[in-house]
N, CA, C and O atoms as a GROMACS GRO file, in nm:
protein
  404
    1MET      N    1   1.133  -0.801  -2.018
    1MET     CA    2   1.028  -0.900  -2.000
    1MET      C    3   1.034  -0.952  -1.857
    1MET      O    4   1.140  -0.989  -1.807
    2ILE      N    5   0.920  -0.953  -1.792
    2ILE     CA    6   0.909  -1.008  -1.657
    2ILE      C    7   0.844  -1.145  -1.670
    2ILE      O    8   0.740  -1.161  -1.735
    3ARG      N    9   0.905  -1.243  -1.608
    3ARG     CA   10   0.863  -1.382  -1.623
    3ARG      C   11   0.745  -1.418  -1.533
    3ARG      O   12   0.726  -1.362  -1.425
    4LYS      N   13   0.667  -1.514  -1.580
    4LYS     CA   14   0.556  -1.571  -1.504
    4LYS      C   15   0.606  -1.614  -1.366
    4LYS      O   16   0.718  -1.662  -1.352
    5ASN      N   17   0.522  -1.596  -1.265
    5ASN     CA   18   0.548  -1.629  -1.124
    5ASN      C   19   0.643  -1.532  -1.054
    5ASN      O   20   0.681  -1.557  -0.939
    6SER      N   21   0.683  -1.423  -1.120
    6SER     CA   22   0.762  -1.320  -1.053
    6SER      C   23   0.673  -1.243  -0.957
    6SER      O   24   0.552  -1.231  -0.980
    7TRP      N   25   0.731  -1.192  -0.848
    7TRP     CA   26   0.659  -1.109  -0.751
    7TRP      C   27   0.649  -0.969  -0.809
    7TRP      O   28   0.751  -0.907  -0.838
    8VAL      N   29   0.527  -0.919  -0.826
    8VAL     CA   30   0.505  -0.791  -0.894
    8VAL      C   31   0.398  -0.708  -0.823
    8VAL      O   32   0.334  -0.754  -0.729
    9GLN      N   33   0.382  -0.586  -0.870
    9GLN     CA   34   0.276  -0.498  -0.822
    9GLN      C   35   0.197  -0.446  -0.940
    9GLN      O   36   0.253  -0.410  -1.044
   10ILE      N   37   0.064  -0.441  -0.922
   10ILE     CA   38  -0.024  -0.385  -1.025
   10ILE      C   39  -0.104  -0.270  -0.966
   10ILE      O   40  -0.110  -0.253  -0.844
   11THR      N   41  -0.164  -0.192  -1.054
   11THR     CA   42  -0.254  -0.086  -1.012
   11THR      C   43  -0.381  -0.096  -1.096
   11THR      O   44  -0.379  -0.142  -1.210
   12LYS      N   45  -0.491  -0.050  -1.037
   12LYS     CA   46  -0.620  -0.057  -1.106
   12LYS      C   47  -0.710   0.053  -1.052
   12LYS      O   48  -0.716   0.075  -0.931
   13VAL      N   49  -0.781   0.122  -1.140
   13VAL     CA   50  -0.877   0.223  -1.098
   13VAL      C   51  -1.005   0.152  -1.056
   13VAL      O   52  -1.066   0.080  -1.136
   14ILE      N   53  -1.045   0.173  -0.932
   14ILE     CA   54  -1.167   0.112  -0.879
   14ILE      C   55  -1.289   0.200  -0.906
   14ILE      O   56  -1.393   0.152  -0.951
   15LEU      N   57  -1.275   0.329  -0.878
   15LEU     CA   58  -1.383   0.425  -0.904
   15LEU      C   59  -1.326   0.548  -0.973
   15LEU      O   60  -1.224   0.603  -0.928
   16LYS      N   61  -1.390   0.592  -1.081
   16LYS     CA   62  -1.352   0.716  -1.147
   16LYS      C   63  -1.404   0.832  -1.063
   16LYS      O   64  -1.493   0.813  -0.981
   17PRO      N   65  -1.348   0.954  -1.082
   17PRO     CA   66  -1.392   1.067  -0.999
   17PRO      C   67  -1.544   1.086  -0.995
   17PRO      O   68  -1.598   1.113  -0.888
   18GLY      N   69  -1.612   1.072  -1.105
   18GLY     CA   70  -1.758   1.090  -1.109
   18GLY      C   71  -1.837   0.979  -1.040
   18GLY      O   72  -1.957   0.994  -1.017
   19GLU      N   73  -1.772   0.870  -1.008
   19GLU     CA   74  -1.839   0.757  -0.945
   19GLU      C   75  -1.821   0.755  -0.792
   19GLU      O   76  -1.880   0.671  -0.724
   20ARG      N   77  -1.741   0.847  -0.741
   20ARG     CA   78  -1.712   0.847  -0.598
   20ARG      C   79  -1.828   0.906  -0.517
   20ARG      O   80  -1.912   0.976  -0.572
   21ALA      N   81  -1.832   0.877  -0.387
   21ALA     CA   82  -1.940   0.923  -0.299
   21ALA      C   83  -1.948   1.076  -0.298
   21ALA      O   84  -1.846   1.144  -0.306
   22ILE      N   85  -2.069   1.127  -0.290
   22ILE     CA   86  -2.089   1.272  -0.296
   22ILE      C   87  -2.046   1.344  -0.168
   22ILE      O   88  -2.023   1.464  -0.169
   23ASN      N   89  -2.037   1.271  -0.056
   23ASN     CA   90  -2.004   1.336   0.070
   23ASN      C   91  -1.854   1.342   0.098
   23ASN      O   92  -1.814   1.374   0.209
   24LEU      N   93  -1.771   1.311  -0.001
   24LEU     CA   94  -1.626   1.319   0.017
   24LEU      C   95  -1.580   1.464   0.008
   24LEU      O   96  -1.647   1.546  -0.055
   25PRO      N   97  -1.467   1.498   0.068
   25PRO     CA   98  -1.410   1.631   0.051
   25PRO      C   99  -1.381   1.657  -0.097
   25PRO      O  100  -1.349   1.563  -0.171
   26GLU      N  101  -1.390   1.779  -0.140
   26GLU     CA  102  -1.372   1.815  -0.282
   26GLU      C  103  -1.240   1.762  -0.340
   26GLU      O  104  -1.242   1.704  -0.448
   27PRO      N  105  -1.126   1.780  -0.272
   27PRO     CA  106  -1.001   1.730  -0.332
   27PRO      C  107  -1.004   1.579  -0.354
   27PRO      O  108  -0.945   1.529  -0.450
   28THR      N  109  -1.071   1.506  -0.266
   28THR     CA  110  -1.079   1.361  -0.278
   28THR      C  111  -1.171   1.321  -0.392
   28THR      O  112  -1.141   1.226  -0.466
   29LYS      N  113  -1.283   1.392  -0.409
   29LYS     CA  114  -1.379   1.362  -0.516
   29LYS      C  115  -1.319   1.380  -0.655
   29LYS      O  116  -1.367   1.320  -0.751
   30LYS      N  117  -1.216   1.463  -0.666
   30LYS     CA  118  -1.160   1.496  -0.797
   30LYS      C  119  -1.061   1.392  -0.850
   30LYS      O  120  -1.018   1.402  -0.965
   31VAL      N  121  -1.026   1.294  -0.770
   31VAL     CA  122  -0.928   1.194  -0.813
   31VAL      C  123  -0.990   1.054  -0.809
   31VAL      O  124  -1.082   1.030  -0.731
   32PRO      N  125  -0.941   0.964  -0.891
   32PRO     CA  126  -0.995   0.827  -0.888
   32PRO      C  127  -0.952   0.753  -0.761
   32PRO      O  128  -0.851   0.787  -0.700
   33LEU      N  129  -1.029   0.652  -0.724
   33LEU     CA  130  -0.991   0.560  -0.617
   33LEU      C  131  -0.908   0.450  -0.684
   33LEU      O  132  -0.958   0.378  -0.771
   34VAL      N  133  -0.782   0.439  -0.642
   34VAL     CA  134  -0.689   0.348  -0.708
   34VAL      C  135  -0.648   0.238  -0.611
   34VAL      O  136  -0.622   0.263  -0.494
   35MET      N  137  -0.641   0.115  -0.662
   35MET     CA  138  -0.598   0.000  -0.584
   35MET      C  139  -0.456  -0.038  -0.629
   35MET      O  140  -0.426  -0.038  -0.748
   36TRP      N  141  -0.371  -0.069  -0.532
   36TRP     CA  142  -0.237  -0.120  -0.560
   36TRP      C  143  -0.229  -0.258  -0.495
   36TRP      O  144  -0.259  -0.272  -0.377
   37VAL      N  145  -0.189  -0.359  -0.572
   37VAL     CA  146  -0.188  -0.497  -0.521
   37VAL      C  147  -0.058  -0.566  -0.564
   37VAL      O  148  -0.008  -0.546  -0.674
   38LYS      N  149  -0.006  -0.648  -0.472
   38LYS     CA  150   0.114  -0.727  -0.502
   38LYS      C  151   0.075  -0.874  -0.514
   38LYS      O  152  -0.017  -0.921  -0.447
   39GLY      N  153   0.145  -0.946  -0.601
   39GLY     CA  154   0.118  -1.087  -0.618
   39GLY      C  155   0.210  -1.149  -0.721
   39GLY      O  156   0.305  -1.086  -0.768
   40TYR      N  157   0.180  -1.274  -0.755
   40TYR     CA  158   0.261  -1.349  -0.850
   40TYR      C  159   0.203  -1.336  -0.990
   40TYR      O  160   0.085  -1.364  -1.012
   41LEU      N  161   0.286  -1.293  -1.083
   41LEU     CA  162   0.247  -1.273  -1.222
   41LEU      C  163   0.203  -1.406  -1.283
   41LEU      O  164   0.271  -1.507  -1.267
   42GLN      N  165   0.091  -1.404  -1.353
   42GLN     CA  166   0.036  -1.529  -1.408
   42GLN      C  167   0.084  -1.560  -1.550
   42GLN      O  168   0.069  -1.673  -1.596
   43ASN      N  169   0.142  -1.463  -1.619
   43ASN     CA  170   0.198  -1.483  -1.754
   43ASN      C  171   0.314  -1.386  -1.773
   43ASN      O  172   0.318  -1.282  -1.708
   44ASP      N  173   0.408  -1.418  -1.861
   44ASP     CA  174   0.515  -1.324  -1.894
   44ASP      C  175   0.454  -1.192  -1.940
   44ASP      O  176   0.351  -1.191  -2.007
   45ALA      N  177   0.516  -1.081  -1.903
   45ALA     CA  178   0.460  -0.950  -1.938
   45ALA      C  179   0.567  -0.842  -1.929
   45ALA      O  180   0.678  -0.868  -1.882
   46VAL      N  181   0.533  -0.723  -1.975
   46VAL     CA  182   0.622  -0.606  -1.965
   46VAL      C  183   0.552  -0.499  -1.882
   46VAL      O  184   0.429  -0.496  -1.875
   47ILE      N  185   0.630  -0.412  -1.821
   47ILE     CA  186   0.575  -0.301  -1.743
   47ILE      C  187   0.479  -0.222  -1.831
   47ILE      O  188   0.508  -0.193  -1.947
   48GLY      N  189   0.364  -0.187  -1.774
   48GLY     CA  190   0.264  -0.108  -1.846
   48GLY      C  191   0.156  -0.192  -1.912
   48GLY      O  192   0.057  -0.137  -1.961
   49SER      N  193   0.174  -0.323  -1.915
   49SER     CA  194   0.072  -0.406  -1.979
   49SER      C  195  -0.034  -0.451  -1.879
   49SER      O  196  -0.010  -0.452  -1.758
   50GLU      N  197  -0.150  -0.487  -1.930
   50GLU     CA  198  -0.260  -0.539  -1.849
   50GLU      C  199  -0.228  -0.685  -1.818
   50GLU      O  200  -0.204  -0.764  -1.908
   51VAL      N  201  -0.230  -0.720  -1.688
   51VAL     CA  202  -0.191  -0.855  -1.646
   51VAL      C  203  -0.284  -0.908  -1.539
   51VAL      O  204  -0.368  -0.835  -1.486
   52LYS      N  205  -0.267  -1.036  -1.508
   52LYS     CA  206  -0.334  -1.098  -1.394
   52LYS      C  207  -0.227  -1.145  -1.297
   52LYS      O  208  -0.120  -1.191  -1.338
   53ILE      N  209  -0.258  -1.131  -1.167
   53ILE     CA  210  -0.168  -1.178  -1.063
   53ILE      C  211  -0.247  -1.264  -0.965
   53ILE      O  212  -0.370  -1.257  -0.959
   54LYS      N  213  -0.174  -1.345  -0.890
   54LYS     CA  214  -0.234  -1.423  -0.782
   54LYS      C  215  -0.176  -1.370  -0.652
   54LYS      O  216  -0.054  -1.374  -0.633
   55THR      N  217  -0.261  -1.320  -0.563
   55THR     CA  218  -0.216  -1.262  -0.438
   55THR      C  219  -0.179  -1.372  -0.338
   55THR      O  220  -0.206  -1.489  -0.362
   56LEU      N  221  -0.118  -1.332  -0.228
   56LEU     CA  222  -0.082  -1.428  -0.124
   56LEU      C  223  -0.203  -1.500  -0.066
   56LEU      O  224  -0.191  -1.611  -0.015
   57THR      N  225  -0.320  -1.438  -0.074
   57THR     CA  226  -0.441  -1.502  -0.024
   57THR      C  227  -0.512  -1.585  -0.130
   57THR      O  228  -0.618  -1.642  -0.104
   58GLY      N  229  -0.453  -1.592  -0.250
   58GLY     CA  230  -0.510  -1.675  -0.356
   58GLY      C  231  -0.607  -1.604  -0.449
   58GLY      O  232  -0.659  -1.666  -0.541
   59ARG      N  233  -0.632  -1.474  -0.426
   59ARG     CA  234  -0.721  -1.399  -0.517
   59ARG      C  235  -0.651  -1.376  -0.650
   59ARG      O  236  -0.529  -1.358  -0.654
   60ILE      N  237  -0.727  -1.378  -0.757
   60ILE     CA  238  -0.676  -1.339  -0.888
   60ILE      C  239  -0.723  -1.196  -0.913
   60ILE      O  240  -0.843  -1.168  -0.910
   61GLU      N  241  -0.629  -1.107  -0.937
   61GLU     CA  242  -0.660  -0.966  -0.965
   61GLU      C  243  -0.599  -0.928  -1.099
   61GLU      O  244  -0.498  -0.985  -1.140
   62SER      N  245  -0.661  -0.834  -1.166
   62SER     CA  246  -0.606  -0.783  -1.292
   62SER      C  247  -0.580  -0.634  -1.278
   62SER      O  248  -0.645  -0.564  -1.200
   63GLY      N  249  -0.484  -0.587  -1.355
   63GLY     CA  250  -0.451  -0.445  -1.353
   63GLY      C  251  -0.328  -0.419  -1.438
   63GLY      O  252  -0.282  -0.507  -1.510
   64VAL      N  253  -0.277  -0.298  -1.429
   64VAL     CA  254  -0.160  -0.258  -1.506
   64VAL      C  255  -0.035  -0.289  -1.426
   64VAL      O  256  -0.023  -0.249  -1.310
   65LEU      N  257   0.058  -0.361  -1.486
   65LEU     CA  258   0.184  -0.399  -1.422
   65LEU      C  259   0.271  -0.275  -1.404
   65LEU      O  260   0.304  -0.207  -1.501
   66VAL      N  261   0.309  -0.246  -1.277
   66VAL     CA  262   0.389  -0.126  -1.251
   66VAL      C  263   0.531  -0.156  -1.208
   66VAL      O  264   0.620  -0.074  -1.232
   67CYS      N  265   0.558  -0.270  -1.143
   67CYS     CA  266   0.696  -0.300  -1.106
   67CYS      C  267   0.714  -0.446  -1.068
   67CYS      O  268   0.620  -0.516  -1.032
   68GLU      N  269   0.840  -0.489  -1.077
   68GLU     CA  270   0.880  -0.623  -1.037
   68GLU      C  271   0.953  -0.612  -0.904
   68GLU      O  272   1.026  -0.516  -0.881
   69ASN      N  273   0.935  -0.710  -0.819
   69ASN     CA  274   0.998  -0.715  -0.687
   69ASN      C  275   0.976  -0.586  -0.607
   69ASN      O  276   1.072  -0.522  -0.564
   70PRO      N  277   0.849  -0.546  -0.588
   70PRO     CA  278   0.822  -0.422  -0.515
   70PRO      C  279   0.866  -0.434  -0.369
   70PRO      O  280   0.855  -0.540  -0.307
   71SER      N  281   0.917  -0.325  -0.316
   71SER     CA  282   0.957  -0.326  -0.176
   71SER      C  283   0.845  -0.269  -0.090
   71SER      O  284   0.752  -0.206  -0.140
   72TYR      N  285   0.855  -0.294   0.038
   72TYR     CA  286   0.758  -0.239   0.132
   72TYR      C  287   0.811  -0.108   0.184
   72TYR      O  288   0.917  -0.104   0.247
   73MET      N  289   0.739   0.000   0.158
   73MET     CA  290   0.782   0.133   0.200
   73MET      C  291   0.672   0.189   0.291
   73MET      O  292   0.558   0.206   0.248
   74HIS      N  293   0.708   0.218   0.415
   74HIS     CA  294   0.612   0.270   0.511
   74HIS      C  295   0.655   0.407   0.559
   74HIS      O  296   0.774   0.434   0.577
   75THR      N  297   0.559   0.492   0.579
   75THR     CA  298   0.586   0.620   0.641
   75THR      C  299   0.467   0.654   0.731
   75THR      O  300   0.351   0.635   0.694
   76TYR      N  301   0.498   0.702   0.846
   76TYR     CA  302   0.394   0.738   0.940
   76TYR      C  303   0.395   0.888   0.965
   76TYR      O  304   0.349   0.936   1.069
   77GLY      N  305   0.447   0.962   0.869
   77GLY     CA  306   0.449   1.106   0.880
   77GLY      C  307   0.576   1.160   0.944
   77GLY      O  308   0.672   1.087   0.968
   78GLU      N  309   0.573   1.287   0.970
   78GLU     CA  310   0.688   1.357   1.028
   78GLU      C  311   0.702   1.324   1.176
   78GLU      O  312   0.607   1.277   1.240
   79PHE      N  313   0.819   1.351   1.230
   79PHE     CA  314   0.846   1.332   1.373
   79PHE      C  315   0.758   1.424   1.455
   79PHE      O  316   0.743   1.542   1.423
   80VAL      N  317   0.697   1.369   1.561
   80VAL     CA  318   0.611   1.447   1.650
   80VAL      C  319   0.668   1.435   1.791
   80VAL      O  320   0.659   1.327   1.851
   81PRO      N  321   0.728   1.542   1.846
   81PRO     CA  322   0.792   1.535   1.977
   81PRO      C  323   0.699   1.487   2.088
   81PRO      O  324   0.743   1.419   2.181
   82GLU      N  325   0.572   1.521   2.080
   82GLU     CA  326   0.476   1.480   2.182
   82GLU      C  327   0.463   1.327   2.190
   82GLU      O  328   0.443   1.272   2.298
   83ILE      N  329   0.474   1.261   2.076
   83ILE     CA  330   0.463   1.116   2.075
   83ILE      C  331   0.583   1.053   2.145
   83ILE      O  332   0.568   0.952   2.214
   84LEU      N  333   0.700   1.111   2.130
   84LEU     CA  334   0.818   1.062   2.201
   84LEU      C  335   0.797   1.075   2.352
   84LEU      O  336   0.832   0.984   2.427
   85LYS      N  337   0.740   1.185   2.396
   85LYS     CA  338   0.713   1.206   2.539
   85LYS      C  339   0.610   1.104   2.589
   85LYS      O  340   0.625   1.048   2.698
   86ILE      N  341   0.506   1.079   2.510
   86ILE     CA  342   0.406   0.979   2.547
   86ILE      C  343   0.471   0.842   2.562
   86ILE      O  344   0.439   0.769   2.656
   87ASP      N  345   0.562   0.808   2.472
   87ASP     CA  346   0.635   0.682   2.479
   87ASP      C  347   0.710   0.671   2.612
   87ASP      O  348   0.707   0.567   2.677
   88GLN      N  349   0.777   0.777   2.650
   88GLN     CA  350   0.853   0.776   2.775
   88GLN      C  351   0.761   0.762   2.896
   88GLN      O  352   0.792   0.689   2.990
   89ILE      N  353   0.649   0.832   2.895
   89ILE     CA  354   0.553   0.823   3.006
   89ILE      C  355   0.497   0.681   3.017
   89ILE      O  356   0.486   0.627   3.127
   90CYS      N  357   0.462   0.621   2.904
   90CYS     CA  358   0.407   0.484   2.905
   90CYS      C  359   0.509   0.385   2.960
   90CYS      O  360   0.475   0.300   3.042
   91LYS      N  361   0.633   0.395   2.915
   91LYS     CA  362   0.736   0.303   2.963
   91LYS      C  363   0.762   0.322   3.112
   91LYS      O  364   0.783   0.225   3.185
   92GLN      N  365   0.761   0.447   3.158
   92GLN     CA  366   0.781   0.476   3.301
   92GLN      C  367   0.667   0.413   3.382
   92GLN      O  368   0.689   0.352   3.486
   93THR      N  369   0.545   0.430   3.331
   93THR     CA  370   0.428   0.376   3.401
   93THR      C  371   0.428   0.223   3.404
   93THR      O  372   0.398   0.162   3.506
   94LEU      N  373   0.461   0.163   3.291
   94LEU     CA  374   0.458   0.017   3.280
   94LEU      C  375   0.574  -0.052   3.351
   94LEU      O  376   0.556  -0.156   3.414
   95PHE      N  377   0.692   0.005   3.339
   95PHE     CA  378   0.811  -0.064   3.387
   95PHE      C  379   0.880   0.004   3.505
   95PHE      O  380   0.968  -0.056   3.568
   96GLY      N  381   0.841   0.127   3.536
   96GLY     CA  382   0.900   0.198   3.648
   96GLY      C  383   1.047   0.230   3.629
   96GLY      O  384   1.117   0.164   3.553
   97GLY      N  385   1.092   0.332   3.697
   97GLY     CA  386   1.234   0.370   3.693
   97GLY      C  387   1.282   0.398   3.551
   97GLY      O  388   1.204   0.430   3.462
   98GLU      N  389   1.413   0.385   3.534
   98GLU     CA  390   1.472   0.405   3.403
   98GLU      C  391   1.444   0.283   3.317
   98GLU      O  392   1.468   0.170   3.361
   99PHE      N  393   1.394   0.302   3.197
   99PHE     CA  394   1.367   0.190   3.109
   99PHE      C  395   1.478   0.185   3.006
   99PHE      O  396   1.497   0.278   2.928
  100ASN      N  397   1.551   0.076   3.006
  100ASN     CA  398   1.659   0.059   2.910
  100ASN      C  399   1.618  -0.044   2.805
  100ASN      O  400   1.591  -0.160   2.837
  101GLU      N  401   1.614   0.000   2.681
  101GLU     CA  402   1.574  -0.091   2.573
  101GLU      C  403   1.687  -0.184   2.536
  101GLU      O  404   1.672  -0.268   2.447
   0.00000   0.00000   0.00000
């Protein structure tokens, strides 16, 4: 049981595949548009149940409860050597000489 006012994450289908725009790429058109939102649980609940949450901006959203205390996970893709070189060029241009972080 997850208690009211716990920090949680929900998911909700916004558009079913048949409701999506016709000009989308085929692989995109075949899947639903899904929203993931974090906020404070408004009532005690269990994972998988339909719940309401209050977001940090004060919006009330409803959806399926997927986890308690969700972490922030970011990925910007694989390493790209060219971006490292661009970083070095920018620092050289901005700060001159050897740039020591």
